[in-house]
N, C-alpha and C positions, 0 to 999 in steps of 0.2 A: 700244413707248415707253410708258409712262403717260401719262395727262393732265399731271399735274404735271411730268413731265419735258419733254413737249413744250410746255409753257408755257414751263419755264426756258430752251430751245433758242431759242425765238422771242424772248425776252427777252435773251439772250446777242446772237443776232442784230443786235436793236434797237440795244442799246448799241453795237455795233461800228459800225454805218451811222451812227448818229448821230456817234460819235468821228469818223469820215470826214468828215461833213457839215459839223464845225467846226473839222476840221485846218485850219492855217494854209496848208499847201502847197497842199490841196484850195481852199480859198478865193481864193489866188492865182491857182489855174489857170483859174478862173472870171473874176475880176477881169481877167486879162491876155489872156482871151478864146483861152487857147489849147486850149480844147475847146469842145464846142458849149455854150452857154448853157442848152439843153435839159437838159444833164445834172443841172443842179443841182435843176431843177424834177421830174425824175425821182426824184431822189435823196430829194427830199421827198415825194413820191407813196408811193416803198417805205416810209417811215418809216410815212406816215397809213395805209397798207393793213396793214402789222404791227401798227399799233397795234389797228387794227379786228380783226384775228383773233384779236390776245391776251385782246380783251376778250371775245371768244364763248368761247376754250378757257378764260378764268377762271371763267366762268359754269359751264362743265362740271366744272372741278376744285371750286368752290364747292357744286355740287350733290352731287356724290360723297363730298366730305368729311362733308357733313351725311347723306347715307346712311350712310356708315361710324359716323359718331358716334352715330346712332342705335339700331345693333347693338349 
C-alpha cells in the first residue's frame, strides 16, 4: 500500500467507528447499561489513537508529495 492508501484506510476506519459511537442503538446500549460502560471509553480511545496515527501518516504523505512535486 502506498502512504496515501494507508491514510485513506485509517480514515475509513475512523469514520466507521465514529458512526458507531454516534449511533442511536450504541448510545442506548450504553444508557441502558446492557454493556460495560467502559466500552464507550474504549471506543473513544480508539478514535483518539486512530486520529494520532493519521496525523503521523499525513506527515509522511505530505513529505512524499513535496518530494515528488520537486522532481
